[in-house]
N, CA, C and O atoms as CSV, one atom per row, in Angstrom:
chain,resi,resn,atom,element,x,y,z
A,1,MET,N,N,16.715,-12.958,-5.162
A,1,MET,CA,C,17.339,-11.709,-5.543
A,1,MET,C,C,16.526,-10.571,-4.937
A,1,MET,O,O,15.295,-10.583,-4.975
A,2,GLU,N,N,17.204,-9.625,-4.399
A,2,GLU,CA,C,16.567,-8.445,-3.835
A,2,GLU,C,C,16.740,-7.296,-4.814
A,2,GLU,O,O,17.834,-7.080,-5.335
A,3,ALA,N,N,15.678,-6.565,-5.063
A,3,ALA,CA,C,15.743,-5.434,-5.981
A,3,ALA,C,C,15.163,-4.208,-5.311
A,3,ALA,O,O,14.212,-4.295,-4.535
A,4,ILE,N,N,15.736,-3.088,-5.614
A,4,ILE,CA,C,15.255,-1.808,-5.107
A,4,ILE,C,C,15.023,-0.914,-6.316
A,4,ILE,O,O,15.887,-0.768,-7.181
A,5,ARG,N,N,13.853,-0.331,-6.352
A,5,ARG,CA,C,13.563,0.607,-7.437
A,5,ARG,C,C,13.329,1.977,-6.819
A,5,ARG,O,O,12.532,2.127,-5.892
A,6,GLN,N,N,14.016,2.948,-7.331
A,6,GLN,CA,C,13.869,4.310,-6.826
A,6,GLN,C,C,13.813,5.271,-7.999
A,6,GLN,O,O,14.399,5.025,-9.053
A,7,ILE,N,N,13.115,6.344,-7.804
A,7,ILE,CA,C,13.173,7.451,-8.748
A,7,ILE,C,C,13.916,8.567,-8.015
A,7,ILE,O,O,13.474,9.044,-6.970
A,8,VAL,N,N,15.045,8.969,-8.580
A,8,VAL,CA,C,15.879,9.973,-7.931
A,8,VAL,C,C,16.088,11.155,-8.877
A,8,VAL,O,O,16.003,11.017,-10.098
A,9,SER,N,N,16.357,12.290,-8.300
A,9,SER,CA,C,16.592,13.500,-9.094
A,9,SER,C,C,18.048,13.557,-9.529
A,9,SER,O,O,18.957,13.190,-8.785
A,10,VAL,N,N,18.240,14.022,-10.745
A,10,VAL,CA,C,19.586,14.214,-11.274
A,10,VAL,C,C,19.976,15.662,-11.005
A,10,VAL,O,O,19.244,16.588,-11.352
A,11,LYS,N,N,21.131,15.845,-10.386
A,11,LYS,CA,C,21.633,17.197,-10.110
A,11,LYS,C,C,23.080,17.261,-10.568
A,11,LYS,O,O,23.917,16.474,-10.126
A,12,ASN,N,N,23.365,18.195,-11.448
A,12,ASN,CA,C,24.721,18.361,-11.986
A,12,ASN,C,C,25.251,17.063,-12.578
A,12,ASN,O,O,26.408,16.702,-12.364
A,13,HIS,N,N,24.408,16.368,-13.315
A,13,HIS,CA,C,24.758,15.108,-13.967
A,13,HIS,C,C,25.175,14.031,-12.978
A,13,HIS,O,O,25.974,13.157,-13.314
A,14,SER,N,N,24.636,14.086,-11.747
A,14,SER,CA,C,24.945,13.090,-10.717
A,14,SER,C,C,23.672,12.638,-10.027
A,14,SER,O,O,22.666,13.347,-9.995
A,15,ILE,N,N,23.748,11.436,-9.476
A,15,ILE,CA,C,22.663,10.930,-8.642
A,15,ILE,C,C,23.271,10.374,-7.362
A,15,ILE,O,O,24.444,10.002,-7.328
A,16,ASN,N,N,22.463,10.321,-6.319
A,16,ASN,CA,C,22.897,9.756,-5.052
A,16,ASN,C,C,21.840,8.742,-4.638
A,16,ASN,O,O,20.666,9.089,-4.502
A,17,ILE,N,N,22.241,7.504,-4.438
A,17,ILE,CA,C,21.312,6.444,-4.054
A,17,ILE,C,C,21.694,5.958,-2.665
A,17,ILE,O,O,22.822,5.519,-2.439
A,18,ILE,N,N,20.752,6.036,-1.740
A,18,ILE,CA,C,20.959,5.559,-0.373
A,18,ILE,C,C,20.321,4.172,-0.283
A,18,ILE,O,O,19.133,4.008,-0.560
A,19,LEU,N,N,21.112,3.188,0.102
A,19,LEU,CA,C,20.610,1.823,0.234
A,19,LEU,C,C,20.126,1.572,1.653
A,19,LEU,O,O,20.667,2.139,2.602
A,20,PRO,N,N,19.108,0.725,1.808
A,20,PRO,CA,C,18.639,0.389,3.157
A,20,PRO,C,C,19.739,-0.299,3.965
A,20,PRO,O,O,20.634,-0.926,3.399
A,21,ASP,N,N,19.667,-0.178,5.286
A,21,ASP,CA,C,20.681,-0.781,6.156
A,21,ASP,C,C,20.787,-2.289,5.976
A,21,ASP,O,O,21.867,-2.858,6.131
A,22,ASP,N,N,19.659,-2.946,5.646
A,22,ASP,CA,C,19.669,-4.409,5.530
A,22,ASP,C,C,20.013,-4.899,4.122
A,22,ASP,O,O,19.942,-6.099,3.855
A,23,PHE,N,N,20.379,-4.000,3.233
A,23,PHE,CA,C,20.783,-4.399,1.880
A,23,PHE,C,C,22.256,-4.749,1.918
A,23,PHE,O,O,23.104,-3.882,2.131
A,24,ASN,N,N,22.559,-6.018,1.711
A,24,ASN,CA,C,23.938,-6.487,1.796
A,24,ASN,C,C,24.391,-7.031,0.449
A,24,ASN,O,O,23.964,-8.108,0.033
A,25,ALA,N,N,25.232,-6.305,-0.213
A,25,ALA,CA,C,25.805,-6.760,-1.479
A,25,ALA,C,C,27.122,-6.031,-1.683
A,25,ALA,O,O,27.250,-4.853,-1.350
A,26,ASP,N,N,28.088,-6.733,-2.228
A,26,ASP,CA,C,29.375,-6.121,-2.509
A,26,ASP,C,C,29.383,-5.410,-3.856
A,26,ASP,O,O,30.141,-4.461,-4.058
A,27,GLU,N,N,28.532,-5.872,-4.786
A,27,GLU,CA,C,28.409,-5.247,-6.093
A,27,GLU,C,C,26.930,-5.165,-6.440
A,27,GLU,O,O,26.141,-6.006,-6.008
A,28,VAL,N,N,26.554,-4.164,-7.213
A,28,VAL,CA,C,25.175,-4.025,-7.676
A,28,VAL,C,C,25.190,-3.658,-9.148
A,28,VAL,O,O,26.172,-3.119,-9.658
A,29,GLU,N,N,24.115,-3.949,-9.807
A,29,GLU,CA,C,23.938,-3.536,-11.191
A,29,GLU,C,C,23.031,-2.321,-11.187
A,29,GLU,O,O,21.974,-2.329,-10.556
A,30,VAL,N,N,23.435,-1.294,-11.880
A,30,VAL,CA,C,22.653,-0.066,-11.944
A,30,VAL,C,C,22.216,0.145,-13.391
A,30,VAL,O,O,23.035,0.144,-14.309
A,31,ILE,N,N,20.921,0.323,-13.572
A,31,ILE,CA,C,20.368,0.623,-14.885
A,31,ILE,C,C,19.729,2.002,-14.776
A,31,ILE,O,O,18.872,2.224,-13.920
A,32,ILE,N,N,20.131,2.911,-15.621
A,32,ILE,CA,C,19.620,4.273,-15.553
A,32,ILE,C,C,18.779,4.544,-16.797
A,32,ILE,O,O,19.250,4.431,-17.928
A,33,MET,N,N,17.530,4.901,-16.554
A,33,MET,CA,C,16.609,5.228,-17.645
A,33,MET,C,C,15.832,6.479,-17.248
A,33,MET,O,O,15.559,6.690,-16.066
A,34,PRO,N,N,15.478,7.302,-18.217
A,34,PRO,CA,C,14.643,8.448,-17.866
A,34,PRO,C,C,13.259,7.968,-17.429
A,34,PRO,O,O,12.757,6.963,-17.933
A,35,VAL,N,N,12.656,8.682,-16.499
A,35,VAL,CA,C,11.312,8.337,-16.031
A,35,VAL,C,C,10.337,8.587,-17.166
A,35,VAL,O,O,10.344,9.648,-17.789
A,36,GLN,N,N,9.506,7.603,-17.423
A,36,GLN,CA,C,8.488,7.735,-18.458
A,36,GLN,C,C,7.250,8.387,-17.873
A,36,GLN,O,O,7.067,8.419,-16.656
A,37,ASP,N,N,6.425,8.894,-18.728
A,37,ASP,CA,C,5.153,9.484,-18.308
A,37,ASP,C,C,4.296,8.399,-17.680
A,37,ASP,O,O,3.898,7.450,-18.356
A,38,ASN,N,N,4.012,8.530,-16.398
A,38,ASN,CA,C,3.219,7.531,-15.682
A,38,ASN,C,C,1.737,7.867,-15.660
A,38,ASN,O,O,0.998,7.342,-14.827
A,39,ASN,N,N,1.295,8.727,-16.555
A,39,ASN,CA,C,-0.105,9.122,-16.593
A,39,ASN,C,C,-0.892,8.224,-17.544
A,39,ASN,O,O,-1.635,8.717,-18.393
A,40,PHE,N,N,-0.734,6.923,-17.404
A,40,PHE,CA,C,-1.501,6.009,-18.235
A,40,PHE,C,C,-2.748,5.583,-17.468
A,40,PHE,O,O,-2.788,5.635,-16.239
A,41,VAL,N,N,-3.746,5.166,-18.204
A,41,VAL,CA,C,-5.024,4.800,-17.602
A,41,VAL,C,C,-5.278,3.319,-17.859
A,41,VAL,O,O,-5.194,2.856,-18.997
A,42,ILE,N,N,-5.585,2.590,-16.812
A,42,ILE,CA,C,-5.974,1.189,-16.951
A,42,ILE,C,C,-7.474,1.169,-17.189
A,42,ILE,O,O,-8.228,1.730,-16.394
A,43,PRO,N,N,-7.921,0.536,-18.264
A,43,PRO,CA,C,-9.360,0.519,-18.554
A,43,PRO,C,C,-10.146,-0.162,-17.437
A,43,PRO,O,O,-9.669,-1.115,-16.821
A,44,GLN,N,N,-11.342,0.331,-17.185
A,44,GLN,CA,C,-12.165,-0.204,-16.109
A,44,GLN,C,C,-12.461,-1.688,-16.309
A,44,GLN,O,O,-12.513,-2.440,-15.336
A,45,TRP,N,N,-12.658,-2.127,-17.573
A,45,TRP,CA,C,-12.950,-3.539,-17.806
A,45,TRP,C,C,-11.796,-4.421,-17.336
A,45,TRP,O,O,-12.009,-5.535,-16.857
A,46,GLN,N,N,-10.568,-3.909,-17.479
A,46,GLN,CA,C,-9.400,-4.694,-17.070
A,46,GLN,C,C,-9.293,-4.750,-15.544
A,46,GLN,O,O,-8.949,-5.790,-14.982
A,47,ILE,N,N,-9.580,-3.652,-14.889
A,47,ILE,CA,C,-9.601,-3.625,-13.420
A,47,ILE,C,C,-10.645,-4.603,-12.901
A,47,ILE,O,O,-10.382,-5.373,-11.977
A,48,ASP,N,N,-11.835,-4.567,-13.502
A,48,ASP,CA,C,-12.918,-5.469,-13.088
A,48,ASP,C,C,-12.539,-6.937,-13.287
A,48,ASP,O,O,-12.834,-7.784,-12.443
A,49,GLU,N,N,-11.886,-7.223,-14.405
A,49,GLU,CA,C,-11.483,-8.601,-14.705
A,49,GLU,C,C,-10.474,-9.118,-13.683
A,49,GLU,O,O,-10.590,-10.250,-13.214
A,50,VAL,N,N,-9.497,-8.303,-13.342
A,50,VAL,CA,C,-8.487,-8.718,-12.364
A,50,VAL,C,C,-9.131,-8.924,-10.999
A,50,VAL,O,O,-8.808,-9.884,-10.299
A,51,ARG,N,N,-10.034,-8.036,-10.618
A,51,ARG,CA,C,-10.724,-8.199,-9.333
A,51,ARG,C,C,-11.544,-9.474,-9.303
A,51,ARG,O,O,-11.529,-10.196,-8.306
A,52,GLU,N,N,-12.260,-9.762,-10.381
A,52,GLU,CA,C,-13.073,-10.981,-10.441
A,52,GLU,C,C,-12.196,-12.229,-10.360
A,52,GLU,O,O,-12.522,-13.180,-9.650
A,53,ARG,N,N,-11.096,-12.219,-11.084
A,53,ARG,CA,C,-10.188,-13.367,-11.045
A,53,ARG,C,C,-9.584,-13.548,-9.656
A,53,ARG,O,O,-9.420,-14.676,-9.190
A,54,THR,N,N,-9.257,-12.452,-9.001
A,54,THR,CA,C,-8.699,-12.522,-7.646
A,54,THR,C,C,-9.714,-13.112,-6.677
A,54,THR,O,O,-9.374,-13.976,-5.868
A,55,ILE,N,N,-10.956,-12.651,-6.757
A,55,ILE,CA,C,-12.016,-13.180,-5.886
A,55,ILE,C,C,-12.201,-14.669,-6.131
A,55,ILE,O,O,-12.306,-15.448,-5.184
A,56,ASN,N,N,-12.242,-15.067,-7.401
A,56,ASN,CA,C,-12.405,-16.491,-7.731
A,56,ASN,C,C,-11.240,-17.322,-7.216
A,56,ASN,O,O,-11.441,-18.431,-6.720
A,57,TYR,N,N,-10.030,-16.799,-7.330
A,57,TYR,CA,C,-8.873,-17.526,-6.842
A,57,TYR,C,C,-8.926,-17.682,-5.330
A,57,TYR,O,O,-8.660,-18.764,-4.805
A,58,LEU,N,N,-9.267,-16.611,-4.631
A,58,LEU,CA,C,-9.306,-16.675,-3.170
A,58,LEU,C,C,-10.386,-17.629,-2.668
A,58,LEU,O,O,-10.237,-18.232,-1.605
A,59,LYS,N,N,-11.461,-17.768,-3.421
A,59,LYS,CA,C,-12.527,-18.709,-3.051
A,59,LYS,C,C,-12.115,-20.147,-3.335
A,59,LYS,O,O,-12.455,-21.050,-2.571
A,60,ASN,N,N,-11.383,-20.369,-4.429
A,60,ASN,CA,C,-11.033,-21.723,-4.879
A,60,ASN,C,C,-9.580,-21.795,-5.345
A,60,ASN,O,O,-9.344,-22.006,-6.535
A,61,PRO,N,N,-8.609,-21.629,-4.467
A,61,PRO,CA,C,-7.209,-21.622,-4.915
A,61,PRO,C,C,-6.762,-22.940,-5.547
A,61,PRO,O,O,-5.842,-22.948,-6.364
A,62,ASN,N,N,-7.393,-24.039,-5.184
A,62,ASN,CA,C,-7.000,-25.336,-5.757
A,62,ASN,C,C,-7.438,-25.495,-7.209
A,62,ASN,O,O,-6.953,-26.384,-7.909
A,63,GLU,N,N,-8.340,-24.653,-7.658
A,63,GLU,CA,C,-8.817,-24.748,-9.038
A,63,GLU,C,C,-8.033,-23.853,-9.995
A,63,GLU,O,O,-8.342,-23.801,-11.186
A,64,ALA,N,N,-7.037,-23.161,-9.493
A,64,ALA,CA,C,-6.233,-22.286,-10.347
A,64,ALA,C,C,-5.428,-23.117,-11.334
A,64,ALA,O,O,-4.948,-24.202,-11.003
A,65,THR,N,N,-5.286,-22.606,-12.531
A,65,THR,CA,C,-4.519,-23.296,-13.563
A,65,THR,C,C,-3.035,-23.105,-13.306
A,65,THR,O,O,-2.576,-21.980,-13.110
A,66,ASP,N,N,-2.289,-24.191,-13.306
A,66,ASP,CA,C,-0.838,-24.136,-13.172
A,66,ASP,C,C,-0.264,-23.501,-14.431
A,66,ASP,O,O,-0.756,-23.760,-15.529
A,67,ILE,N,N,0.759,-22.681,-14.291
A,67,ILE,CA,C,1.330,-21.976,-15.434
A,67,ILE,C,C,1.836,-22.939,-16.501
A,67,ILE,O,O,1.706,-22.663,-17.694
A,68,GLU,N,N,2.405,-24.054,-16.088
A,68,GLU,CA,C,2.898,-25.024,-17.064
A,68,GLU,C,C,1.742,-25.613,-17.873
A,68,GLU,O,O,1.846,-25.770,-19.090
A,69,ASP,N,N,0.641,-25.937,-17.193
A,69,ASP,CA,C,-0.537,-26.456,-17.898
A,69,ASP,C,C,-1.108,-25.407,-18.840
A,69,ASP,O,O,-1.526,-25.724,-19.954
A,70,PHE,N,N,-1.125,-24.171,-18.393
A,70,PHE,CA,C,-1.641,-23.081,-19.208
A,70,PHE,C,C,-0.805,-22.916,-20.481
A,70,PHE,O,O,-1.355,-22.772,-21.573
A,71,LEU,N,N,0.515,-22.938,-20.339
A,71,LEU,CA,C,1.386,-22.778,-21.495
A,71,LEU,C,C,1.238,-23.945,-22.475
A,71,LEU,O,O,1.269,-23.744,-23.689
A,72,LYS,N,N,1.077,-25.165,-21.948
A,72,LYS,CA,C,0.867,-26.324,-22.816
A,72,LYS,C,C,-0.452,-26.196,-23.566
A,72,LYS,O,O,-0.541,-26.550,-24.741
A,73,GLU,N,N,-1.464,-25.696,-22.891
A,73,GLU,CA,C,-2.777,-25.515,-23.520
A,73,GLU,C,C,-2.679,-24.508,-24.673
A,73,GLU,O,O,-3.249,-24.727,-25.742
A,74,ILE,N,N,-1.965,-23.422,-24.451
A,74,ILE,CA,C,-1.785,-22.425,-25.517
A,74,ILE,C,C,-0.992,-23.020,-26.664
A,74,ILE,O,O,-1.329,-22.820,-27.831
A,75,GLU,N,N,0.052,-23.744,-26.337
A,75,GLU,CA,C,0.908,-24.342,-27.372
A,75,GLU,C,C,0.096,-25.318,-28.230
A,75,GLU,O,O,0.277,-25.366,-29.446
A,76,ASN,N,N,-0.776,-26.078,-27.619
A,76,ASN,CA,C,-1.608,-27.039,-28.361
A,76,ASN,C,C,-2.600,-26.347,-29.287
A,76,ASN,O,O,-2.998,-26.911,-30.305
A,77,GLU,N,N,-2.994,-25.141,-28.941
A,77,GLU,CA,C,-3.955,-24.404,-29.771
A,77,GLU,C,C,-3.287,-23.757,-30.989
A,77,GLU,O,O,-3.976,-23.356,-31.928
A,78,LEU,N,N,-1.966,-23.652,-30.983
A,78,LEU,CA,C,-1.270,-23.014,-32.126
A,78,LEU,C,C,-1.168,-23.912,-33.322
A,78,LEU,O,O,-0.614,-23.515,-34.347
């Protein structure tokens, strides 16, 4: 599935969406929501954790936990 996300201005209760030339679909689903305040802050500890996990994965991709195994592990702990 191909998805396009755009933030467009509303003028006179209308919007105009220009699709890329390579977007080929006869019908599309449009969901309209007001833009939320994007001034949120990601805590530094979370940024550091994601970076560390990324580095570890790139060094040892074969040691990554499969999502199915991870979900089973969580389910067993409940």
